[in-house]
N, C-alpha and C positions, 0 to 999 in steps of 0.2 A: 504494500500500500504506500509506504513512504517513498520508495523509488519512483513508482508510477506517478504519484502526486507531484513529487519533486520535478520530474521530467515535464509534466504538463505546465506547472507553474513556471518553471525555468523557460520553457518555450514562449509563454505569454509575456513574461518579463523581458526576455531577450528581444522579442518583437517590438516591445515598447522602449528598448534601449535603457533598461533600468538595472544595471549591474549591481548597484548597492542594494536594491530590493532583493535581487536574487540571493546575495550573500546573507542578508538578514533572514530571509525565508528558510534558507538551508540551515542556519544556526537554530532557528525556532523549531524546525522539523526534527533536528537531532535531539533537542531537549525533550520534545514530545515523545520520541522513540524511547529515550531513557526512562521517562516517567511511566510510559506504558509497560515497559519491561518490568519495572519495579511493582507496578500494580498487578501484573500477571502473577508474580511470585507471591505477593500478599494474598491474592485471590485463591491461589492453590493451597496456601497455608492458613486458611481461615476456618478450618473445621473445628469441631468441638475439642479434639485432642491435640490440635496442632500447636498449642502454646505450652505443651508439656516437654520435658526433657527427652532426649533420645540418645541411643548409643550407636556408633558407627564402628564397625570392625573391618579392618583391612588386613588381609593375609597375602603374603607374597607367594605362598605355595612352594613348589619344588623347583623354582626357576634359577636358583643360585644368586650370585651377586647382582646381576642385572634386574632380576625380579624384586630383590630387596630394595634396590635403588628406586625402582618404579613405585613400589609401595610407599616409600618415604616421600617421593614427589607428590603422589596422589594425596597422602595425608596432609602435606603442607598446603596443597591446593584447596582442599576442603576447609582447613583451618583459616586460611586467608579469606575464602568465600564467606564463611560464617562471620568472621570479624568485620568484614565490610558491611555486613547487615546489622552489626551491633549485637550479635549473639555471643554469649559467653561460651568459650571453648576450653575444655579441660582434657588433657591426655591422661587417661586413667592407668594405662599399662602400655609399655613399649619394650619390645625385645630387640636388642641390637645384635645381629648375627655377624660374626666375622668369619670369612672364608679364607683359608690359606691357599695360596697358589702353588 
């Protein structure tokens, strides 16, 4: 929707030779996109139990060093994602595995 609308508005503003209007509209549309994405997450997490705590378990499995690295990256990604939303994050348990080569 955003790109379609942006192209249509850009074409109309371009035809009217309004470059400053084009830039202003693009900035406004980007803000609307961010706000809509936030509202979508809030709508998905608006159920009766969605304000409760949860546990997330990440297991690297039997993939060796690379799988452990991937599990750590995934954990950091989720922690940052939650922190950006103002949610409290606590690592309850972490097992650091060392592989000898």
